[in-house]
Rosetta silent file (secondary structure, phi, psi, omega in degrees, C-alpha in Angstrom):
SEQUENCE: MAADKHTDDNPQLSIVIPTYKERDNIVPLVTSLHKVLDGYNYEIVIVDDNSQDGTFDLVNTLSQNYPVKIFVRKDKRGLSSAVVDGFSFSSGKVIAVMDGDLQHPPEIIPDLLREIDRGVDLTIASRYVEGGSCENWVMVRSINSKGAIFLAHLLLPKTRRVRDPMSGFFMVRRDVVTNADLNPIGYKILLEILMVGHFDTVTEVPFTFRCRSKGESKLNSRQQIEYLKHLYRLMRRTGELMRFLKYCIVGASGVIVDEGIFWALTGLTSILALAAGAISAEAAIISNFTFNNYFTFSNRRLPGIKPFLARLLKFNMVSLIGIGVKLTVFWLLTTIFGAYDLLFNLCGIAVATAWNYTMNMWWTWK
SCORE:     score description
SCORE:     0.000 S_00000001
   1 L     0.000  130.249 -174.853  196.564  176.496  128.293 S_00000001
   2 E  -147.073  142.533  168.018  194.679  179.111  126.371 S_00000001
   3 E  -116.992  122.591 -171.111  195.240  182.233  124.273 S_00000001
   4 L  -144.987   30.992 -179.560  192.030  184.236  124.019 S_00000001
   5 L   -68.442  148.305  173.684  192.673  187.949  123.495 S_00000001
   6 L    61.282   25.466  168.945  190.105  189.982  121.577 S_00000001
   7 L   -99.292  146.417 -176.653  187.328  187.375  121.730 S_00000001
   8 L   -72.232  140.004  178.201  183.839  188.606  122.668 S_00000001
   9 L   -68.267  -26.300 -176.512  182.608  187.635  126.132 S_00000001
  10 L  -132.173   61.093 -179.845  179.122  186.946  124.758 S_00000001
  11 L   -68.957  148.202  174.630  179.454  185.758  121.132 S_00000001
  12 L   -80.247  -31.542 -176.577  176.342  184.518  119.347 S_00000001
  13 E  -125.592  129.113  172.555  178.307  182.024  117.258 S_00000001
  14 E  -114.093  133.940  177.990  181.224  179.820  118.294 S_00000001
  15 E  -112.276  113.320 -177.402  183.190  177.958  115.638 S_00000001
  16 E   -94.146  124.194 -177.260  184.901  174.921  117.136 S_00000001
  17 E  -129.462  106.769  175.488  187.914  173.646  115.173 S_00000001
  18 E   -76.812  138.084 -178.006  189.852  170.586  116.348 S_00000001
  19 E  -137.017  152.039  167.074  193.496  170.568  115.146 S_00000001
  20 L  -154.017  110.914 -176.809  196.584  168.469  115.183 S_00000001
  21 L    55.500   55.065  178.090  199.620  169.679  113.228 S_00000001
  22 L  -119.437   24.397 -174.131  197.591  172.090  111.089 S_00000001
  23 H   -52.703  -41.003 -175.918  199.801  175.141  111.554 S_00000001
  24 H   -66.914  -18.826 -177.600  200.082  175.878  107.831 S_00000001
  25 H   -97.155  -10.889 -171.723  196.265  176.043  107.526 S_00000001
  26 H   -66.248  -47.828 -178.096  195.519  178.250  110.495 S_00000001
  27 H   -63.143  -50.392  177.192  196.127  181.670  109.003 S_00000001
  28 H   -60.595  -33.335  178.421  194.147  181.164  105.790 S_00000001
  29 H   -68.411  -50.623  178.281  191.342  179.547  107.760 S_00000001
  30 H   -59.900  -45.904 -178.780  191.060  182.339  110.358 S_00000001
  31 H   -68.092  -35.299  177.425  191.271  185.104  107.810 S_00000001
  32 H   -66.173  -43.283  177.884  188.706  183.424  105.570 S_00000001
  33 H   -61.455  -43.317 -178.256  186.301  182.982  108.443 S_00000001
  34 H   -63.263  -37.393  179.060  186.743  186.626  109.469 S_00000001
  35 H   -66.712  -45.753 -176.611  185.968  187.752  105.917 S_00000001
  36 H   -68.417  -34.754 -171.986  182.900  185.567  105.629 S_00000001
  37 L  -103.117   22.471  176.644  181.573  186.460  109.076 S_00000001
  38 L   -58.090  125.143 -179.438  182.187  190.237  108.909 S_00000001
  39 L    98.850  -13.168  178.124  179.365  191.829  110.922 S_00000001
  40 L   -91.340  149.787  173.367  178.619  188.680  112.940 S_00000001
  41 L   -91.644   99.724 -171.389  179.289  188.409  116.672 S_00000001
  42 E  -141.062  165.179  171.495  181.441  185.285  116.698 S_00000001
  43 E  -137.601  151.382  175.267  184.466  183.539  118.180 S_00000001
  44 E  -109.246  123.775 -177.971  186.804  180.876  116.810 S_00000001
  45 E  -115.003  108.495  179.146  187.710  178.167  119.337 S_00000001
  46 E   -97.103  126.745  178.435  190.686  176.007  118.297 S_00000001
  47 E  -113.096  106.807 -171.993  191.141  172.818  120.316 S_00000001
  48 E  -108.454  136.243  179.902  194.643  171.504  119.615 S_00000001
  49 L   -88.321   55.821  172.269  196.036  168.124  120.636 S_00000001
  50 L    55.819   56.225 -171.219  199.450  169.477  121.656 S_00000001
  51 L   -64.648  -27.786 -177.827  200.768  169.671  118.089 S_00000001
  52 L    57.465   34.105  178.555  204.231  170.985  118.983 S_00000001
  53 L  -123.841   14.600 -179.629  204.457  172.705  115.571 S_00000001
  54 L    90.672    6.384 -179.521  203.974  176.277  116.691 S_00000001
  55 H   -59.515  -45.116 -175.959  200.176  176.282  116.437 S_00000001
  56 H   -62.716  -47.301 -178.863  199.724  177.795  119.909 S_00000001
  57 H   -64.292  -35.704  179.057  202.150  180.688  119.343 S_00000001
  58 H   -65.289  -47.626  179.656  200.621  181.392  115.946 S_00000001
  59 H   -66.656  -34.990  175.579  197.082  181.547  117.298 S_00000001
  60 H   -58.463  -39.983  177.846  198.275  183.657  120.191 S_00000001
  61 H   -69.729  -42.898  179.289  199.588  186.148  117.673 S_00000001
  62 H   -63.551  -27.286 -177.082  196.425  186.017  115.593 S_00000001
  63 L   -68.467  -12.765  177.596  194.287  186.662  118.649 S_00000001
  64 L   -73.105  -20.575 -175.621  195.589  190.239  118.748 S_00000001
  65 L  -124.126  -15.576 -176.010  193.597  190.962  115.582 S_00000001
  66 L  -131.486  154.208 -179.498  190.926  188.261  115.349 S_00000001
  67 L   -79.675   70.750 -175.031  188.351  186.773  117.772 S_00000001
  68 E  -129.929  142.706  176.214  190.214  183.466  118.107 S_00000001
  69 E  -139.237  156.700 -176.633  191.313  181.499  121.125 S_00000001
  70 E  -132.172  138.542  172.832  193.122  178.154  121.491 S_00000001
  71 E  -119.167  127.562 -177.032  193.011  175.411  124.068 S_00000001
  72 E  -104.532  123.925  177.269  195.844  172.875  124.069 S_00000001
  73 L   -96.361  120.153 -179.272  195.077  169.370  125.301 S_00000001
  74 L   -99.587  -18.881 -173.427  198.144  167.541  126.584 S_00000001
  75 L  -118.349   12.219  179.371  196.611  164.380  127.950 S_00000001
  76 L  -132.830  156.892  174.770  193.955  163.654  125.301 S_00000001
  77 L  -140.554  153.721  173.944  193.823  162.720  121.640 S_00000001
  78 L   120.669  132.741 -179.085  191.038  162.418  119.095 S_00000001
  79 H   -61.395  -50.153 -177.216  188.930  164.700  116.909 S_00000001
  80 H   -57.864  -47.606  179.424  185.576  163.820  118.491 S_00000001
  81 H   -66.326  -31.237  176.579  186.674  164.328  122.069 S_00000001
  82 H   -64.543  -39.070  178.293  188.337  167.597  121.030 S_00000001
  83 H   -66.581  -44.036  179.121  185.016  168.860  119.658 S_00000001
  84 H   -58.875  -43.005  175.496  183.235  167.866  122.871 S_00000001
  85 H   -64.731  -36.229  179.644  185.813  169.790  124.891 S_00000001
  86 H   -63.087  -34.364  175.865  185.356  172.656  122.450 S_00000001
  87 H   -59.694  -40.903  179.438  181.680  172.785  123.300 S_00000001
  88 H   -69.033  -37.367 -177.340  182.690  173.383  126.933 S_00000001
  89 H   -75.903  -21.353 -173.557  185.318  175.985  126.066 S_00000001
  90 L   -86.480  168.461 -175.447  182.981  177.943  123.762 S_00000001
  91 L  -125.960  -14.237 -173.078  180.405  180.534  124.782 S_00000001
  92 L   -67.265  153.554  172.542  178.074  180.995  121.777 S_00000001
  93 L   -72.525  -21.821  176.484  174.391  180.061  121.712 S_00000001
  94 E  -122.805  139.067 -176.117  175.051  178.500  118.350 S_00000001
  95 E  -125.675  126.251  173.228  178.030  176.247  117.695 S_00000001
  96 E  -106.264  146.698  177.638  179.576  175.392  114.349 S_00000001
  97 E  -123.519  130.742  178.096  182.036  172.529  113.922 S_00000001
  98 L  -152.103  160.925  179.167  184.520  172.303  111.068 S_00000001
  99 L   -79.466  161.917 -178.572  187.896  170.821  110.294 S_00000001
 100 L   -97.406   14.389 -173.125  191.112  172.823  110.386 S_00000001
 101 L  -106.019   10.333  178.298  192.472  171.589  107.033 S_00000001
 102 L    71.390   11.154  176.992  190.564  173.950  104.673 S_00000001
 103 L   -81.803  -17.665  175.495  188.526  171.068  103.233 S_00000001
 104 L  -101.741  108.516 -174.448  185.412  172.661  104.718 S_00000001
 105 L   -70.230  123.032  178.849  184.796  175.986  102.941 S_00000001
 106 H   -58.067  -22.467 -178.713  184.023  178.851  105.348 S_00000001
 107 H   -62.564  -18.114 -179.117  181.685  180.355  102.699 S_00000001
 108 H   -79.586  -20.544 -173.642  179.062  177.727  103.693 S_00000001
 109 H   -58.675  -41.765  176.313  178.744  179.001  107.304 S_00000001
 110 H   -61.303  -33.063  177.370  176.260  181.805  106.429 S_00000001
 111 H   -65.372  -40.628  178.888  174.085  179.153  104.708 S_00000001
 112 H   -66.742  -41.526  179.633  174.142  177.059  107.889 S_00000001
 113 H   -61.233  -38.230  178.667  173.348  180.154  109.970 S_00000001
 114 H   -61.943  -36.082  175.733  170.307  180.887  107.851 S_00000001
 115 H   -64.399  -42.989  178.336  168.960  177.453  108.644 S_00000001
 116 H   -64.040  -42.838 -179.210  169.504  178.021  112.329 S_00000001
 117 H   -62.034  -27.991  179.185  167.856  181.480  112.107 S_00000001
 118 L   -89.984    9.785  169.078  164.695  179.934  110.671 S_00000001
 119 L   107.400    0.596 -179.533  164.379  177.633  113.669 S_00000001
 120 L   -71.294  141.567  178.740  166.290  174.485  112.748 S_00000001
 121 L   -81.683  -39.453 -175.955  168.111  172.755  115.672 S_00000001
 122 E  -139.599  129.192  179.220  170.868  171.048  113.696 S_00000001
 123 E  -132.214  138.930 -168.801  172.001  171.759  110.156 S_00000001
 124 E  -122.468  133.064  170.379  174.666  169.773  108.309 S_00000001
 125 E   -78.403  116.055 -166.798  176.931  170.700  105.419 S_00000001
 126 E  -114.543  137.107  174.295  176.326  167.679  103.224 S_00000001
 127 L   -85.158  -15.865 -167.300  178.283  166.122  100.384 S_00000001
 128 L  -115.917    9.348  168.988  175.386  163.846   99.402 S_00000001
 129 L   -95.387  169.409 -179.012  172.366  166.058   98.925 S_00000001
 130 L   -57.451  127.186 -178.567  171.621  167.685   95.575 S_00000001
 131 L   100.585  -15.907  179.743  174.331  170.256   94.865 S_00000001
 132 L   -90.412  159.718  179.734  176.901  168.622   97.166 S_00000001
 133 E  -166.597  173.680  174.670  180.038  166.848   95.948 S_00000001
 134 E  -124.339  128.707 -172.139  183.555  165.737   96.762 S_00000001
 135 L   -78.764  117.201  171.086  186.451  167.357   94.879 S_00000001
 136 L    54.910   40.137  175.629  188.711  164.885   93.013 S_00000001
 137 L   -77.717  137.765  169.697  188.014  161.891   95.197 S_00000001
 138 L   -75.133  161.415 -175.723  189.436  158.539   94.058 S_00000001
 139 H   -61.131  -37.708 -178.378  187.069  155.616   93.861 S_00000001
 140 H   -61.145  -41.284 -178.655  188.491  153.930   96.933 S_00000001
 141 H   -70.732  -36.510  178.922  187.818  156.936   99.141 S_00000001
 142 H   -63.976  -44.523  178.818  184.317  157.335   97.726 S_00000001
 143 H   -65.122  -38.043  179.135  183.514  153.668   98.398 S_00000001
 144 H   -62.869  -45.613 -179.978  184.950  153.958  101.895 S_00000001
 145 H   -63.191  -49.922 -176.168  182.781  157.020  102.665 S_00000001
 146 H   -69.705  -31.638  174.911  179.579  155.592  101.237 S_00000001
 147 H   -66.100  -38.536  176.922  180.232  152.251  102.952 S_00000001
 148 H   -62.608  -42.904  178.758  180.572  154.015  106.306 S_00000001
 149 H   -64.702  -41.020 -179.983  177.272  155.777  105.682 S_00000001
 150 H   -60.928  -43.851  179.185  175.569  152.539  104.699 S_00000001
 151 H   -61.500  -42.434 -179.955  176.707  150.884  107.970 S_00000001
 152 H   -61.347  -48.278  178.759  175.474  153.865  109.985 S_00000001
 153 H   -62.099  -37.552 -179.932  172.057  153.816  108.265 S_00000001
 154 H   -72.323  -45.031 -170.490  171.783  150.067  108.685 S_00000001
 155 H   -91.538  -22.865 -177.054  172.882  149.731  112.312 S_00000001
 156 L  -128.958   85.471 -171.703  171.686  153.094  113.691 S_00000001
 157 H   -56.057  -28.939 -179.479  168.251  153.856  112.197 S_00000001
 158 H   -62.018  -24.009 -178.963  168.054  157.366  113.670 S_00000001
 159 H   -74.415  -10.457 -178.841  170.825  158.429  111.324 S_00000001
 160 H   -69.955   -7.667  178.046  168.572  157.797  108.294 S_00000001
 161 H   -68.105  -20.396 -176.324  167.094  161.260  108.748 S_00000001
 162 L  -128.352  155.251 -178.909  170.129  162.667  106.916 S_00000001
 163 L   -85.680  -22.988 -174.462  172.068  161.707  103.803 S_00000001
 164 L  -129.388   66.737 -179.519  175.513  162.554  105.234 S_00000001
 165 L   -68.058  -10.511  178.949  175.815  161.422  108.876 S_00000001
 166 L   -87.844   -4.262 -175.957  179.593  161.248  108.373 S_00000001
 167 L   -60.752  142.519  174.780  179.975  164.983  107.776 S_00000001
 168 L  -104.003   11.691 -172.524  182.425  166.831  110.031 S_00000001
 169 L  -126.910  108.715 -176.079  180.973  170.228  109.103 S_00000001
 170 E  -158.795  176.939  179.270  177.740  171.217  110.880 S_00000001
 171 E  -145.143  139.503 -177.854  176.058  173.723  113.176 S_00000001
 172 E  -137.142  153.325  164.912  173.862  173.215  116.268 S_00000001
 173 E   -73.984  146.546 -176.021  172.043  175.192  118.882 S_00000001
 174 H   -57.684  -32.927 -178.196  173.834  174.805  122.187 S_00000001
 175 H   -61.401  -24.280 -179.305  170.760  173.137  123.709 S_00000001
 176 H   -63.757  -37.143 -175.105  171.243  170.219  121.332 S_00000001
 177 H  -105.592  -15.452  177.815  174.521  169.162  123.041 S_00000001
 178 L   -65.588  126.938  178.352  173.967  170.559  126.555 S_00000001
 179 L    67.933    9.558  173.008  173.428  167.641  128.958 S_00000001
 180 L   -80.056  145.294 -177.634  173.623  165.178  126.069 S_00000001
 181 L   -82.561   76.439 -176.854  175.538  162.013  126.915 S_00000001
 182 L   -89.277  117.713 -179.881  178.322  162.606  124.392 S_00000001
 183 L  -145.249   62.968 -173.426  181.026  159.973  124.720 S_00000001
 184 L   -83.311  163.750  166.237  182.517  159.470  121.265 S_00000001
 185 L  -130.076  158.180  178.237  185.624  157.776  120.009 S_00000001
 186 L    80.472 -141.096 -168.857  187.345  158.306  116.694 S_00000001
 187 L  -130.850    9.464 -177.844  186.418  161.166  114.415 S_00000001
 188 L  -108.246   72.417 -177.857  182.671  161.049  113.730 S_00000001
 189 H   -66.249  -32.393 -179.135  181.225  163.396  116.331 S_00000001
 190 H   -62.560  -36.801  179.189  178.131  164.103  114.227 S_00000001
 191 H   -58.863  -42.666  178.677  177.130  160.445  114.449 S_00000001
 192 H   -62.729  -45.035 -178.641  177.115  160.768  118.263 S_00000001
 193 H   -63.747  -41.306  179.317  175.010  163.927  118.135 S_00000001
 194 H   -59.981  -32.018 -175.159  172.501  162.367  115.706 S_00000001
 195 H   -89.119  -36.095 -171.259  172.020  159.468  118.142 S_00000001
 196 H  -125.197   -1.969 -179.808  171.994  161.149  121.586 S_00000001
 197 L   -71.800  160.163 -178.370  171.608  164.910  120.925 S_00000001
 198 L  -101.295   84.913 -179.982  168.488  166.790  121.973 S_00000001
 199 L  -140.893  157.067  176.156  166.989  168.044  118.690 S_00000001
 200 L  -109.257  -43.189 -173.539  163.747  167.922  116.774 S_00000001
 201 L  -114.981  142.587  179.305  164.615  169.400  113.389 S_00000001
 202 E  -144.792  139.806  176.839  167.611  168.780  111.109 S_00000001
 203 E  -133.167  165.532  176.004  168.429  169.959  107.616 S_00000001
 204 E  -125.625  137.753  177.746  171.259  169.532  105.166 S_00000001
 205 E  -113.996  129.376 -176.836  172.984  172.201  103.106 S_00000001
 206 E   -69.949  145.550  172.093  175.009  171.144  100.036 S_00000001
 207 L  -153.468  163.484  177.861  178.708  171.863   99.859 S_00000001
 208 E  -104.389  118.058 -178.960  181.739  170.680   97.944 S_00000001
 209 E   -73.560  117.966 -173.475  184.312  168.872  100.101 S_00000001
 210 L   -83.573  161.410  173.580  187.696  170.288   99.006 S_00000001
 211 L   -79.825  148.017  175.542  191.016  168.523   98.568 S_00000001
 212 L   -71.454  132.820  178.339  193.654  169.125  101.211 S_00000001
 213 L  -105.593  -22.772  178.743  196.401  171.446   99.985 S_00000001
 214 L  -137.685  152.843  179.592  198.659  171.467  103.056 S_00000001
 215 L    82.141 -177.367 -177.703  199.419  169.050  105.848 S_00000001
 216 L  -118.208  144.687  176.716  198.690  165.312  106.024 S_00000001
 217 L   -67.193  143.927  179.161  195.361  163.501  106.233 S_00000001
 218 L   -95.028   -0.476 -177.756  194.600  161.945  109.600 S_00000001
 219 L   -78.780  122.290  178.464  192.413  159.214  108.045 S_00000001
 220 L  -148.701 -177.201 -177.094  194.044  155.802  108.421 S_00000001
 221 H   -62.255  -35.593  178.293  193.200  152.178  109.232 S_00000001
 222 H   -60.452  -44.488  177.768  193.210  152.939  112.976 S_00000001
 223 H   -60.639  -38.302 -179.160  190.492  155.578  112.439 S_00000001
 224 H   -67.681  -37.836  177.472  188.441  153.094  110.485 S_00000001
 225 H   -68.457  -38.129  178.494  188.677  150.525  113.285 S_00000001
 226 H   -65.488  -34.085  177.976  187.692  153.204  115.784 S_00000001
 227 H   -61.618  -45.380  179.224  184.692  153.996  113.609 S_00000001
 228 H   -62.458  -43.199  175.473  183.533  150.375  113.825 S_00000001
 229 H   -57.716  -41.842 -177.961  184.049  150.493  117.639 S_00000001
 230 H   -63.666  -46.588  176.553  182.035  153.704  117.730 S_00000001
 231 H   -54.220  -47.631 -178.957  179.178  152.047  115.821 S_00000001
 232 H   -62.231  -42.220 -179.574  179.174  149.124  118.247 S_00000001
 233 H   -64.818  -39.697  178.800  179.187  151.423  121.294 S_00000001
 234 H   -69.739  -36.996  174.391  176.291  153.471  119.942 S_00000001
 235 H   -57.400  -44.739  178.679  174.368  150.277  119.167 S_00000001
 236 H   -64.644  -46.462 -173.847  174.801  149.207  122.778 S_00000001
 237 H   -68.142  -33.975 -174.166  173.941  152.642  124.254 S_00000001
 238 H   -99.141    0.571  177.733  170.845  153.168  122.117 S_00000001
 239 L    87.892   -0.668 -179.074  169.434  149.653  122.295 S_00000001
 240 H   -71.639  -30.749  176.072  170.012  148.713  118.668 S_00000001
 241 H   -67.219  -41.183  178.180  172.405  145.866  119.624 S_00000001
 242 H   -65.849  -35.163  176.183  169.768  144.473  121.938 S_00000001
 243 H   -61.471  -42.137 -179.742  167.212  144.699  119.142 S_00000001
 244 H   -67.610  -37.662  176.651  169.402  142.603  116.887 S_00000001
 245 H   -63.185  -39.115  175.799  169.946  140.049  119.687 S_00000001
 246 H   -61.405  -44.268  179.886  166.171  139.884  120.170 S_00000001
 247 H   -57.346  -41.789  179.630  165.762  139.281  116.448 S_00000001
 248 H   -69.053  -38.331  176.147  168.201  136.371  116.605 S_00000001
 249 H   -62.471  -43.295  176.383  166.431  134.871  119.620 S_00000001
 250 H   -61.029  -41.383  178.116  163.094  135.069  117.800 S_00000001
 251 H   -60.891  -39.768  177.664  164.750  133.418  114.789 S_00000001
 252 H   -65.573  -36.600  177.171  165.947  130.549  117.001 S_00000001
 253 H   -64.854  -32.965 -179.964  162.444  130.108  118.357 S_00000001
 254 H   -65.332  -34.614  175.329  161.211  129.893  114.782 S_00000001
 255 H   -59.906  -42.775  178.982  163.501  126.902  114.209 S_00000001
 256 H   -64.577  -43.117  178.335  161.839  125.119  117.129 S_00000001
 257 H   -62.306  -45.782  179.880  158.356  125.935  115.744 S_00000001
 258 H   -58.949  -53.049 -177.193  159.351  124.760  112.265 S_00000001
 259 H   -65.105  -39.961 -177.241  160.862  121.481  113.472 S_00000001
 260 H   -65.090  -46.299 -177.882  158.076  120.792  115.983 S_00000001
 261 H   -70.469  -37.150  177.473  155.228  121.228  113.497 S_00000001
 262 H   -62.493  -42.081  178.941  157.098  119.287  110.779 S_00000001
 263 H   -64.448  -41.638 -177.508  157.624  116.395  113.212 S_00000001
 264 H   -66.015  -42.896 -178.115  153.971  116.465  114.262 S_00000001
 265 H   -68.038  -41.650 -178.547  152.660  116.518  110.687 S_00000001
 266 H   -78.561  -29.341 -176.263  154.944  113.788  109.375 S_00000001
 267 H   -88.709  -30.819 -173.693  154.684  111.622  112.488 S_00000001
 268 H  -108.856   -9.316  179.045  150.981  111.921  113.265 S_00000001
 269 L  -130.500  175.273  178.847  149.423  112.362  109.822 S_00000001
 270 L  -101.783   20.542 -178.599  149.883  110.933  106.374 S_00000001
 271 L   -67.106  145.353  177.089  150.670  114.275  104.791 S_00000001
 272 L   -61.186  142.638  179.884  153.552  114.376  102.272 S_00000001
 273 H   -56.966  -37.887  179.741  156.874  115.559  103.704 S_00000001
 274 H   -63.671  -44.347  177.722  157.096  118.355  101.134 S_00000001
 275 H   -64.742  -41.782  179.325  153.656  119.706  102.115 S_00000001
 276 H   -60.375  -40.827  177.251  154.524  119.323  105.771 S_00000001
 277 H   -62.576  -40.707  178.700  157.705  121.308  105.211 S_00000001
 278 H   -65.362  -41.140 -178.613  155.821  124.113  103.515 S_00000001
 279 H   -70.690  -40.817 -178.556  153.245  124.326  106.297 S_00000001
 280 H   -69.539  -34.761  176.163  155.827  124.219  109.087 S_00000001
 281 H   -63.960  -42.729  179.750  157.917  126.871  107.353 S_00000001
 282 H   -67.523  -36.376  177.946  154.960  129.225  107.012 S_00000001
 283 H   -64.149  -40.436  179.059  154.003  128.594  110.660 S_00000001
 284 H   -66.109  -37.221  179.458  157.544  129.521  111.692 S_00000001
 285 H   -64.327  -44.213  178.982  157.370  132.707  109.584 S_00000001
 286 H   -65.369  -39.880  178.070  154.074  133.709  111.229 S_00000001
 287 H   -64.068  -44.826  179.430  155.455  132.917  114.647 S_00000001
 288 H   -62.881  -42.733  179.014  158.650  134.908  114.016 S_00000001
 289 H   -59.581  -46.828 -175.727  156.649  137.876  112.712 S_00000001
 290 H   -63.098  -44.743  179.523  154.333  137.930  115.696 S_00000001
 291 H   -65.729  -43.873  179.589  157.190  137.773  118.233 S_00000001
 292 H   -62.992  -39.010 -178.411  159.193  140.412  116.360 S_00000001
 293 H   -64.015  -38.962 -176.271  156.156  142.672  116.096 S_00000001
 294 H   -99.023   -8.429 -173.027  155.435  142.583  119.854 S_00000001
 295 H  -124.109  -64.355 -174.707  159.003  142.010  121.137 S_00000001
 296 H   -69.988  -47.412 -176.234  161.810  143.073  118.823 S_00000001
 297 L  -112.686   37.012 -175.260  160.113  146.008  117.116 S_00000001
 298 H   -60.378  -31.319 -179.779  157.527  146.809  119.758 S_00000001
 299 H   -75.063   -9.945  178.545  158.335  150.555  119.580 S_00000001
 300 H  -114.009    6.167 -178.003  157.424  150.530  115.863 S_00000001
 301 L   -68.609  136.516  177.907  154.322  148.422  116.095 S_00000001
 302 L  -104.860  138.084  179.940  151.182  149.894  114.525 S_00000001
 303 L   -72.374  157.446  174.327  147.707  149.217  116.004 S_00000001
 304 L   101.231  152.831 -177.305  144.959  147.565  113.938 S_00000001
 305 H   -74.626  -33.397 -178.322  144.572  144.379  111.929 S_00000001
 306 H   -64.276  -49.131  176.203  145.321  145.956  108.528 S_00000001
 307 H   -60.750  -35.175  178.630  148.849  147.150  109.443 S_00000001
 308 H   -62.895  -45.727 -178.521  149.434  143.768  111.082 S_00000001
 309 H   -72.751  -36.146  178.571  148.498  141.833  107.938 S_00000001
 310 H   -64.941  -41.923  178.970  150.343  144.232  105.616 S_00000001
 311 H   -69.832  -33.610  175.500  153.525  143.840  107.623 S_00000001
 312 H   -62.127  -40.825  175.326  153.029  140.057  107.801 S_00000001
 313 H   -59.802  -47.576  179.289  152.893  140.003  104.010 S_00000001
 314 H   -60.185  -44.306  178.020  156.094  142.037  103.793 S_00000001
 315 H   -58.763  -41.106  177.739  157.750  139.758  106.357 S_00000001
 316 H   -59.633  -47.425 -179.584  156.748  136.721  104.284 S_00000001
 317 H   -61.679  -45.297  179.450  158.274  138.198  101.146 S_00000001
 318 H   -62.415  -42.029 -177.498  161.512  139.081  102.895 S_00000001
 319 H   -67.156  -40.813  179.873  161.711  135.613  104.482 S_00000001
 320 H   -66.019  -37.146  177.551  161.103  133.756  101.220 S_00000001
 321 H   -68.342  -35.940  178.699  163.780  135.784   99.482 S_00000001
 322 H   -60.563  -37.883  176.314  166.003  135.064  102.497 S_00000001
 323 H   -62.105  -42.864  176.407  165.588  131.343  101.870 S_00000001
 324 H   -61.741  -40.160  178.924  166.761  131.922   98.286 S_00000001
 325 H   -62.513  -43.390 -179.574  169.741  133.935   99.603 S_00000001
 326 H   -61.862  -49.014 -178.623  170.707  131.136  101.959 S_00000001
 327 H   -64.402  -36.163  179.091  170.517  128.438   99.259 S_00000001
 328 H   -66.162  -45.759  178.621  172.437  130.582   96.781 S_00000001
 329 H   -60.846  -44.056 -179.781  175.277  131.195   99.254 S_00000001
 330 H   -60.357  -46.629  179.899  175.338  127.482  100.108 S_00000001
 331 H   -63.415  -44.060 -177.678  175.451  126.496   96.408 S_00000001
 332 H   -65.435  -44.462 -178.543  178.153  128.984   95.526 S_00000001
 333 H   -66.119  -43.258 -179.216  180.448  127.994   98.436 S_00000001
 334 H   -69.248  -32.055  178.490  180.060  124.264   97.871 S_00000001
 335 H   -67.916  -41.143 -175.798  180.622  124.698   94.124 S_00000001
 336 H   -79.214  -45.120 -170.675  183.788  126.705   94.652 S_00000001
 337 H  -109.842   -7.526  178.486  185.336  125.072   97.715 S_00000001
 338 L    99.977 -166.561 -167.531  183.816  121.588   97.845 S_00000001
 339 L   -87.220   81.235  169.640  181.718  119.664  100.349 S_00000001
 340 L  -113.579   63.312 -164.254  181.883  121.500  103.662 S_00000001
 341 H   -57.476  -50.264 -174.809  178.092  121.244  104.013 S_00000001
 342 H   -64.080  -43.360 -179.458  177.610  122.162  107.657 S_00000001
 343 H   -62.876  -49.262 -174.734  180.024  125.113  107.537 S_00000001
 344 H   -73.145  -26.284  173.986  178.641  126.501  104.305 S_00000001
 345 H   -69.807  -35.156  175.510  175.070  125.993  105.409 S_00000001
 346 H   -66.584  -39.788  175.791  175.916  128.068  108.502 S_00000001
 347 H   -61.317  -42.334  179.295  177.433  130.742  106.222 S_00000001
 348 H   -63.260  -40.890  176.824  174.191  130.758  104.207 S_00000001
 349 H   -62.639  -41.589  179.526  172.169  131.167  107.415 S_00000001
 350 H   -62.667  -46.042  179.364  174.374  134.100  108.500 S_00000001
 351 H   -63.803  -43.325  179.550  174.013  135.901  105.193 S_00000001
 352 H   -64.473  -38.824  176.792  170.249  135.252  105.100 S_00000001
 353 H   -61.712  -43.611  177.274  169.889  136.527  108.649 S_00000001
 354 H   -61.154  -43.173  177.549  171.703  139.728  107.718 S_00000001
 355 H   -60.762  -50.254 -176.829  169.448  140.102  104.672 S_00000001
 356 H   -62.087  -44.853 -179.190  166.271  139.501  106.661 S_00000001
 357 H   -63.764  -44.512 -178.272  167.185  141.855  109.466 S_00000001
 358 H   -62.072  -47.190 -176.593  168.270  144.598  107.082 S_00000001
 359 H   -70.782  -35.476  178.660  165.144  144.430  104.926 S_00000001
 360 H   -73.735  -31.494  173.798  162.778  144.158  107.848 S_00000001
 361 H   -65.385  -44.373 -173.735  164.434  147.132  109.520 S_00000001
 362 H   -84.530  -24.650 -169.745  164.193  149.226  106.368 S_00000001
 363 H  -120.527  -58.599 -175.245  160.904  147.980  104.935 S_00000001
 364 H   -64.707  -52.598  179.444  158.692  145.882  107.219 S_00000001
 365 L  -113.783   50.099 -176.451  159.166  147.959  110.373 S_00000001
 366 L   -68.722    0.000    0.000  160.457  151.165  108.825 S_00000001
């Protein structure tokens, strides 16, 4: 179902706006966009998830005076999938995506357009670059937002190119999303584009994320769970999950190396057990580094002996700190909860593994 009167057949810019029960925000948003984009050849594409609040009739009326059209989805739900459908419904060579709740200021769109005009493929309205901010956010929401960004940067390294991969306000050339394997869940469509979109250059433009004045926020615990599912799916699709599994397999092989050399040194020589333990531990570290360099992080491996030795030194430092992390976790848990040695030793190993993988991703093989 669509209402599309007075939209240009060949607009240069399409603004895709996913909505659900945002009727009260439609008129101020459309009129603000029209004021900001006076002189531009543009269209507004509203993709509504069958709100049943009069949104369709309202947009149908607005389309008599503004270049706006609406598509109502009756069998689908979700912000990200609505945006993907909006890409198909739109016609512009450049596509902007923004929310329908007035939290994304239309005044930023000309700034995004300037980035596109100078040749950038993807430009993001960012809360976390210099000049960006969030209006009157409580601490819990700020922690939630920054925690989500931390997870994305940790688990999906390609997202580290930008400070705000969680933004819902951005602009792309159509080529970036054409034929891209976009299959998102939840509400973070930009995360999907950063991982599988076809782009070379990306920039961020600062903006202030406004407070909602009308309607209700769609952010809830279900959306947060879907975000975690989305991260997991992207890890699988892009090979990052397999990389982590490879890292764990290499770590297991290091245990065999450590134990085997320790047994050989203590059983076949007269060397002190403490010295044997130090030698076997370093042998395991060297073994783990070598396998990780040629197996886990093969696509990041640098040729030459100097890069090899420099990264080996970094890997050693991370591993030694990891041993301290493991022992600290073990000591804290046994001190607080008592003698559950095997369980708490396993907890220490899990935390140390997370530490080692994170630091080696960010530092050793950055």
